[in-house]
mmCIF file as gemmi writes it, N, C-alpha and C atoms, coordinates in Angstrom:
data_model
loop_
_atom_site.group_PDB
_atom_site.id
_atom_site.type_symbol
_atom_site.label_atom_id
_atom_site.label_alt_id
_atom_site.label_comp_id
_atom_site.label_asym_id
_atom_site.label_entity_id
_atom_site.label_seq_id
_atom_site.pdbx_PDB_ins_code
_atom_site.Cartn_x
_atom_site.Cartn_y
_atom_site.Cartn_z
_atom_site.occupancy
_atom_site.B_iso_or_equiv
_atom_site.pdbx_formal_charge
_atom_site.auth_seq_id
_atom_site.auth_asym_id
_atom_site.pdbx_PDB_model_num
ATOM 1 N N . MET Axp A 1 ? 34.6 -59.858 18.21 1 0 ? 1 A 1
ATOM 2 C CA . MET Axp A 1 ? 34.085 -59.625 16.884 1 0 ? 1 A 1
ATOM 3 C C . MET Axp A 1 ? 35.233 -59.743 15.888 1 0 ? 1 A 1
ATOM 4 N N . GLN Axp A 2 ? 34.998 -60.402 14.803 1 0 ? 2 A 1
ATOM 5 C CA . GLN Axp A 2 ? 36.038 -60.581 13.798 1 0 ? 2 A 1
ATOM 6 C C . GLN Axp A 2 ? 35.614 -59.904 12.502 1 0 ? 2 A 1
ATOM 7 N N . PHE Axp A 3 ? 36.548 -59.232 11.874 1 0 ? 3 A 1
ATOM 8 C CA . PHE Axp A 3 ? 36.302 -58.581 10.592 1 0 ? 3 A 1
ATOM 9 C C . PHE Axp A 3 ? 37.191 -59.227 9.546 1 0 ? 3 A 1
ATOM 10 N N . GLY Axp A 4 ? 36.654 -59.468 8.383 1 0 ? 4 A 1
ATOM 11 C CA . GLY Axp A 4 ? 37.445 -60.058 7.32 1 0 ? 4 A 1
ATOM 12 C C . GLY Axp A 4 ? 37.762 -61.506 7.622 1 0 ? 4 A 1
ATOM 13 N N . GLY Axp A 5 ? 38.941 -61.908 7.366 1 0 ? 5 A 1
ATOM 14 C CA . GLY Axp A 5 ? 39.386 -63.275 7.597 1 0 ? 5 A 1
ATOM 15 C C . GLY Axp A 5 ? 40.884 -63.339 7.359 1 0 ? 5 A 1
ATOM 16 N N . ARG Axp A 6 ? 41.364 -64.539 7.108 1 0 ? 6 A 1
ATOM 17 C CA . ARG Axp A 6 ? 42.812 -64.7 6.893 1 0 ? 6 A 1
ATOM 18 C C . ARG Axp A 6 ? 43.323 -63.882 5.717 1 0 ? 6 A 1
ATOM 19 N N . ASP Axp A 7 ? 42.543 -63.843 4.64 1 0 ? 7 A 1
ATOM 20 C CA . ASP Axp A 7 ? 42.991 -63.088 3.46 1 0 ? 7 A 1
ATOM 21 C C . ASP Axp A 7 ? 43.074 -61.597 3.743 1 0 ? 7 A 1
ATOM 22 N N . VAL Axp A 8 ? 42.117 -61.083 4.497 1 0 ? 8 A 1
ATOM 23 C CA . VAL Axp A 8 ? 42.124 -59.655 4.854 1 0 ? 8 A 1
ATOM 24 C C . VAL Axp A 8 ? 43.312 -59.358 5.769 1 0 ? 8 A 1
ATOM 25 N N . THR Axp A 9 ? 43.517 -60.203 6.764 1 0 ? 9 A 1
ATOM 26 C CA . THR Axp A 9 ? 44.638 -60.014 7.686 1 0 ? 9 A 1
ATOM 27 C C . THR Axp A 9 ? 45.966 -60.076 6.935 1 0 ? 9 A 1
ATOM 28 N N . ARG Axp A 10 ? 46.095 -61.038 6.042 1 0 ? 10 A 1
ATOM 29 C CA . ARG Axp A 10 ? 47.327 -61.178 5.248 1 0 ? 10 A 1
ATOM 30 C C . ARG Axp A 10 ? 47.56 -59.917 4.414 1 0 ? 10 A 1
ATOM 31 N N . ALA Axp A 11 ? 46.516 -59.405 3.779 1 0 ? 11 A 1
ATOM 32 C CA . ALA Axp A 11 ? 46.651 -58.2 2.962 1 0 ? 11 A 1
ATOM 33 C C . ALA Axp A 11 ? 47.05 -57.004 3.817 1 0 ? 11 A 1
ATOM 34 N N . GLN Axp A 12 ? 46.473 -56.881 5.005 1 0 ? 12 A 1
ATOM 35 C CA . GLN Axp A 12 ? 46.822 -55.774 5.897 1 0 ? 12 A 1
ATOM 36 C C . GLN Axp A 12 ? 48.283 -55.862 6.346 1 0 ? 12 A 1
ATOM 37 N N . LEU Axp A 13 ? 48.715 -57.066 6.703 1 0 ? 13 A 1
ATOM 38 C CA . LEU Axp A 13 ? 50.11 -57.236 7.126 1 0 ? 13 A 1
ATOM 39 C C . LEU Axp A 13 ? 51.063 -56.968 5.968 1 0 ? 13 A 1
ATOM 40 N N . ASN Axp A 14 ? 50.717 -57.422 4.776 1 0 ? 14 A 1
ATOM 41 C CA . ASN Axp A 14 ? 51.552 -57.139 3.6 1 0 ? 14 A 1
ATOM 42 C C . ASN Axp A 14 ? 51.632 -55.64 3.343 1 0 ? 14 A 1
ATOM 43 N N . HIS Axp A 15 ? 50.519 -54.952 3.53 1 0 ? 15 A 1
ATOM 44 C CA . HIS Axp A 15 ? 50.51 -53.496 3.353 1 0 ? 15 A 1
ATOM 45 C C . HIS Axp A 15 ? 51.439 -52.827 4.371 1 0 ? 15 A 1
ATOM 46 N N . LEU Axp A 16 ? 51.384 -53.281 5.621 1 0 ? 16 A 1
ATOM 47 C CA . LEU Axp A 16 ? 52.266 -52.724 6.647 1 0 ? 16 A 1
ATOM 48 C C . LEU Axp A 16 ? 53.737 -52.956 6.299 1 0 ? 16 A 1
ATOM 49 N N . VAL Axp A 17 ? 54.051 -54.149 5.836 1 0 ? 17 A 1
ATOM 50 C CA . VAL Axp A 17 ? 55.435 -54.468 5.471 1 0 ? 17 A 1
ATOM 51 C C . VAL Axp A 17 ? 55.893 -53.582 4.315 1 0 ? 17 A 1
ATOM 52 N N . GLU Axp A 18 ? 55.063 -53.453 3.294 1 0 ? 18 A 1
ATOM 53 C CA . GLU Axp A 18 ? 55.432 -52.621 2.146 1 0 ? 18 A 1
ATOM 54 C C . GLU Axp A 18 ? 55.564 -51.154 2.548 1 0 ? 18 A 1
ATOM 55 N N . THR Axp A 19 ? 54.641 -50.67 3.363 1 0 ? 19 A 1
ATOM 56 C CA . THR Axp A 19 ? 54.687 -49.282 3.808 1 0 ? 19 A 1
ATOM 57 C C . THR Axp A 19 ? 55.932 -49.015 4.65 1 0 ? 19 A 1
ATOM 58 N N . SER Axp A 20 ? 56.33 -49.995 5.445 1 0 ? 20 A 1
ATOM 59 C CA . SER Axp A 20 ? 57.495 -49.81 6.323 1 0 ? 20 A 1
ATOM 60 C C . SER Axp A 20 ? 58.799 -49.698 5.543 1 0 ? 20 A 1
ATOM 61 N N . LYS Axp A 21 ? 58.773 -49.982 4.261 1 0 ? 21 A 1
ATOM 62 C CA . LYS Axp A 21 ? 59.981 -49.831 3.429 1 0 ? 21 A 1
ATOM 63 C C . LYS Axp A 21 ? 60.261 -48.372 3.092 1 0 ? 21 A 1
ATOM 64 N N . GLU Axp A 22 ? 59.273 -47.503 3.342 1 0 ? 22 A 1
ATOM 65 C CA . GLU Axp A 22 ? 59.48 -46.068 3.119 1 0 ? 22 A 1
ATOM 66 C C . GLU Axp A 22 ? 60.505 -45.568 4.137 1 0 ? 22 A 1
ATOM 67 N N . PRO Axp A 23 ? 61.381 -44.66 3.717 1 0 ? 23 A 1
ATOM 68 C CA . PRO Axp A 23 ? 62.46 -44.223 4.622 1 0 ? 23 A 1
ATOM 69 C C . PRO Axp A 23 ? 61.975 -43.492 5.873 1 0 ? 23 A 1
ATOM 70 N N . HIS Axp A 24 ? 60.791 -42.906 5.839 1 0 ? 24 A 1
ATOM 71 C CA . HIS Axp A 24 ? 60.302 -42.125 6.975 1 0 ? 24 A 1
ATOM 72 C C . HIS Axp A 24 ? 59.34 -42.915 7.868 1 0 ? 24 A 1
ATOM 73 N N . ILE Axp A 25 ? 59.211 -44.22 7.63 1 0 ? 25 A 1
ATOM 74 C CA . ILE Axp A 25 ? 58.281 -45.04 8.404 1 0 ? 25 A 1
ATOM 75 C C . ILE Axp A 25 ? 59.041 -46.174 9.078 1 0 ? 25 A 1
ATOM 76 N N . THR Axp A 26 ? 58.763 -46.391 10.351 1 0 ? 26 A 1
ATOM 77 C CA . THR Axp A 26 ? 59.349 -47.488 11.108 1 0 ? 26 A 1
ATOM 78 C C . THR Axp A 26 ? 58.223 -48.35 11.647 1 0 ? 26 A 1
ATOM 79 N N . LEU Axp A 27 ? 58.29 -49.624 11.391 1 0 ? 27 A 1
ATOM 80 C CA . LEU Axp A 27 ? 57.302 -50.574 11.895 1 0 ? 27 A 1
ATOM 81 C C . LEU Axp A 27 ? 57.957 -51.367 13.01 1 0 ? 27 A 1
ATOM 82 N N . ARG Axp A 28 ? 57.342 -51.339 14.178 1 0 ? 28 A 1
ATOM 83 C CA . ARG Axp A 28 ? 57.861 -52.094 15.32 1 0 ? 28 A 1
ATOM 84 C C . ARG Axp A 28 ? 56.758 -52.981 15.861 1 0 ? 28 A 1
ATOM 85 N N . VAL Axp A 29 ? 57.101 -54.202 16.154 1 0 ? 29 A 1
ATOM 86 C CA . VAL Axp A 29 ? 56.156 -55.137 16.745 1 0 ? 29 A 1
ATOM 87 C C . VAL Axp A 29 ? 56.48 -55.227 18.228 1 0 ? 29 A 1
ATOM 88 N N . ILE Axp A 30 ? 55.501 -54.898 19.038 1 0 ? 30 A 1
ATOM 89 C CA . ILE Axp A 30 ? 55.688 -54.867 20.49 1 0 ? 30 A 1
ATOM 90 C C . ILE Axp A 30 ? 54.905 -56.023 21.095 1 0 ? 30 A 1
ATOM 91 N N . PRO Axp A 31 ? 55.523 -56.818 21.95 1 0 ? 31 A 1
ATOM 92 C CA . PRO Axp A 31 ? 54.803 -57.939 22.572 1 0 ? 31 A 1
ATOM 93 C C . PRO Axp A 31 ? 53.582 -57.462 23.35 1 0 ? 31 A 1
ATOM 94 N N . SER Axp A 32 ? 52.559 -58.253 23.37 1 0 ? 32 A 1
ATOM 95 C CA . SER Axp A 32 ? 51.341 -57.883 24.095 1 0 ? 32 A 1
ATOM 96 C C . SER Axp A 32 ? 51.587 -57.774 25.601 1 0 ? 32 A 1
ATOM 97 N N . THR Axp A 33 ? 52.702 -58.312 26.077 1 0 ? 33 A 1
ATOM 98 C CA . THR Axp A 33 ? 53.04 -58.239 27.497 1 0 ? 33 A 1
ATOM 99 C C . THR Axp A 33 ? 53.793 -56.959 27.857 1 0 ? 33 A 1
ATOM 100 N N . ALA Axp A 34 ? 54.114 -56.144 26.852 1 0 ? 34 A 1
ATOM 101 C CA . ALA Axp A 34 ? 54.845 -54.902 27.101 1 0 ? 34 A 1
ATOM 102 C C . ALA Axp A 34 ? 53.957 -53.899 27.826 1 0 ? 34 A 1
ATOM 103 N N . PRO Axp A 35 ? 54.544 -53.003 28.619 1 0 ? 35 A 1
ATOM 104 C CA . PRO Axp A 35 ? 53.759 -51.96 29.287 1 0 ? 35 A 1
ATOM 105 C C . PRO Axp A 35 ? 52.97 -51.141 28.269 1 0 ? 35 A 1
ATOM 106 N N . ARG Axp A 36 ? 51.81 -50.686 28.651 1 0 ? 36 A 1
ATOM 107 C CA . ARG Axp A 36 ? 50.918 -49.978 27.731 1 0 ? 36 A 1
ATOM 108 C C . ARG Axp A 36 ? 51.211 -48.495 27.58 1 0 ? 36 A 1
ATOM 109 N N . SER Axp A 37 ? 52.11 -47.937 28.357 1 0 ? 37 A 1
ATOM 110 C CA . SER Axp A 37 ? 52.362 -46.496 28.262 1 0 ? 37 A 1
ATOM 111 C C . SER Axp A 37 ? 53.54 -46.22 27.337 1 0 ? 37 A 1
ATOM 112 N N . PRO Axp A 38 ? 53.32 -45.433 26.275 1 0 ? 38 A 1
ATOM 113 C CA . PRO Axp A 38 ? 54.399 -45.115 25.334 1 0 ? 38 A 1
ATOM 114 C C . PRO Axp A 38 ? 55.29 -44.009 25.885 1 0 ? 38 A 1
ATOM 115 N N . PRO Axp A 39 ? 56.493 -43.876 25.358 1 0 ? 39 A 1
ATOM 116 C CA . PRO Axp A 39 ? 57.32 -42.727 25.723 1 0 ? 39 A 1
ATOM 117 C C . PRO Axp A 39 ? 56.574 -41.448 25.348 1 0 ? 39 A 1
ATOM 118 N N . PRO Axp A 40 ? 56.599 -40.424 26.185 1 0 ? 40 A 1
ATOM 119 C CA . PRO Axp A 40 ? 55.787 -39.226 25.953 1 0 ? 40 A 1
ATOM 120 C C . PRO Axp A 40 ? 56.128 -38.464 24.679 1 0 ? 40 A 1
ATOM 121 N N . ALA Axp A 41 ? 57.348 -38.534 24.176 1 0 ? 41 A 1
ATOM 122 C CA . ALA Axp A 41 ? 57.731 -37.743 23.004 1 0 ? 41 A 1
ATOM 123 C C . ALA Axp A 41 ? 57.53 -38.507 21.696 1 0 ? 41 A 1
ATOM 124 N N . MET Axp A 42 ? 56.823 -39.612 21.748 1 0 ? 42 A 1
ATOM 125 C CA . MET Axp A 42 ? 56.71 -40.449 20.561 1 0 ? 42 A 1
ATOM 126 C C . MET Axp A 42 ? 55.243 -40.662 20.187 1 0 ? 42 A 1
ATOM 127 N N . ALA Axp A 43 ? 54.883 -40.393 18.937 1 0 ? 43 A 1
ATOM 128 C CA . ALA Axp A 43 ? 53.524 -40.687 18.473 1 0 ? 43 A 1
ATOM 129 C C . ALA Axp A 43 ? 53.467 -42.157 18.073 1 0 ? 43 A 1
ATOM 130 N N . TRP Axp A 44 ? 52.387 -42.839 18.457 1 0 ? 44 A 1
ATOM 131 C CA . TRP Axp A 44 ? 52.281 -44.244 18.116 1 0 ? 44 A 1
ATOM 132 C C . TRP Axp A 44 ? 50.827 -44.671 18.092 1 0 ? 44 A 1
ATOM 133 N N . THR Axp A 45 ? 50.591 -45.795 17.451 1 0 ? 45 A 1
ATOM 134 C CA . THR Axp A 45 ? 49.268 -46.386 17.397 1 0 ? 45 A 1
ATOM 135 C C . THR Axp A 45 ? 49.373 -47.849 17.757 1 0 ? 45 A 1
ATOM 136 N N . ALA Axp A 46 ? 48.54 -48.297 18.647 1 0 ? 46 A 1
ATOM 137 C CA . ALA Axp A 46 ? 48.541 -49.707 19.039 1 0 ? 46 A 1
ATOM 138 C C . ALA Axp A 46 ? 47.469 -50.44 18.246 1 0 ? 46 A 1
ATOM 139 N N . LEU Axp A 47 ? 47.857 -51.477 17.55 1 0 ? 47 A 1
ATOM 140 C CA . LEU Axp A 47 ? 46.924 -52.309 16.804 1 0 ? 47 A 1
ATOM 141 C C . LEU Axp A 47 ? 46.916 -53.686 17.43 1 0 ? 47 A 1
ATOM 142 N N . THR Axp A 48 ? 45.776 -54.291 17.505 1 0 ? 48 A 1
ATOM 143 C CA . THR Axp A 48 ? 45.704 -55.643 18.036 1 0 ? 48 A 1
ATOM 144 C C . THR Axp A 48 ? 45.13 -56.575 16.98 1 0 ? 48 A 1
ATOM 145 N N . ALA Axp A 49 ? 45.547 -57.806 17.027 1 0 ? 49 A 1
ATOM 146 C CA . ALA Axp A 49 ? 45.06 -58.801 16.071 1 0 ? 49 A 1
ATOM 147 C C . ALA Axp A 49 ? 44.665 -60.048 16.848 1 0 ? 49 A 1
ATOM 148 N N . PRO Axp A 50 ? 43.72 -60.791 16.304 1 0 ? 50 A 1
ATOM 149 C CA . PRO Axp A 50 ? 43.298 -62.007 17.017 1 0 ? 50 A 1
ATOM 150 C C . PRO Axp A 50 ? 44.411 -63.028 17.117 1 0 ? 50 A 1
């Protein structure tokens, strides 16, 4: 199922980039081949894109 389109995806990615400029926010891109279990002491959210 797809929501939005290229413009929506672009806006979301731009929002993430702008938000990551805040000193208390870190944006990390993890390859889809990375193990799915996060370090236990770290809060995180996994987002997927088409």
